[in-house]
N, C-alpha and C positions, 0 to 999 in steps of 0.2 A: 504494500500500500504506500509505503514511503516513497518509492520510485515514482509512482503516479502523482503523488502529491507534489513532489519536486518539479515534475514535468509541467503540471498544471500551473504552478506558481511562476515558473519560468515563462510559459506562454502568456500568462496574464501580465507579467512584467513587460514583455515585448509590446502587448497591446497598449498598456499605460504609457509606454515611451512614444507611441505613435499619436497620442492625443495632443492636439494643438490648442493653445490658449491665446489666440490672436485677438481679434475684435469680438470673437465668440468662441465657445468651445466647440471643437469639431474633430473628426477623425477621417483620414482619407479612406476611401473604399478599398484600396489596395495600397501596399507600401509604395511610396513615391508618387501616387496619384494626387491630383488637385481636388479641392472641394467643389461639389456641385451644390450651390447654395440652397437649392430646393430640397435637397436630401439631408441637410445639416442635422435636423433634429429627429428625423424618423428612426424607427427601430430597425428597419431593414438595412439601410446603408449609412445611417447617421449615429450620433451619440446616444439616441434613444435605446439602441440595442445594448449599450453598455449598462443601462439601468437593469436589464434582466440578468446580466452577468453578475452585477453587484448584488442583486437580490439572492442569487444562488450562493454567492460567496458568504453572505451574511448568515446563511443556514449552517455553515461549517466553522466560521470564525468571525471575530469582530473586524470591522473595517479599519484599515490604517488611516492615518490623517490624510494622506493623499487620496484615498478612496472616498472618504467623507467629503472632502473638498469637491471632488469630481461629481459625486451624487448631488451635492447642493447646487453646483453651477448648472448641471444638466437640468435639474428640476426648475430652477429659476428661469433658465432660457426657454424651456418648453412652456412653462406657465405664461411667460411674457408674450409668446406668439399665439396664444389661444384666441384672443379677441379678433385677430385679423385673419385667422386661418379659414380657408374655404374648402380645403381638401379634407375629406372625411374618411379617407381610406384607412385600413387596418395597419399598413406598413409605414405610412408617412404622414398621416393626417390626424384629425382629432381623435379617432379611435386609438391611434398610436399614442397620443398624448395621455389618454386615460390609462393605458397600460404602463407607460413609463412612470407616471406619477404614483400609480398604485404599487408598482414594483418597488419603488423607492420609499414608500410609506410617507409620501409628501402630499400636502393639500393641493387642490386645484382641479381634480378630476370633475368635480361638480360644475365648474365653469366650462369645461370641455363638453359636458353633456348638455348644458344650457345652449352652448353655441351650436351643437348638432341639432337641437330642437329648432333654433332660429333658422338654420339652413334648410331643414326639412320643411318648414312652413313656407319658406320662400319658393321652394321648388315643387311643392305639392301639385300634382296634376300634370306635370311635364312628362313627356315620354323619354327625354334624355336629360342627363345632367352633365355638366362639364367638370371633370376632375382635373387635377394638375397636369396630367399627361395625356389628356384627350377626352373625347366623349365616350361615355359608357352607357349602354342601354339600361334603363331602369327595370326593375323586376317586373313591373306590370307589362312592359313591352315584350318580355320574353314569354309570357303566358298566353 
């Protein structure tokens, strides 16, 4: 078990070394890649995914100071973007924000739910909705 623990900690150290704290916290999708600003906070290709890793780490040990800082900055950044977010997808939008904040044990998921309700009211009755990466057919159009 000790071998696996050491490997996991080394891999996580590599990830933490890739995190950038420029104007905002972000992580490149691959080593050496540049940030796609639209993906910055999402859980698929952005720092939101680190929230889920941090939640798993917290199950086996306490966070380090560096990890606590990362969690706080990610949560603050995700919360700050909720009011302007129109993407409601699981991997990069408001549903992602709910998952990130919940995984970190941080407040703010209620604001994301409220924003989702606002967006659903505005788009009710439309056959298509525009997501960040293009148009997707609404469920009603598929049936």
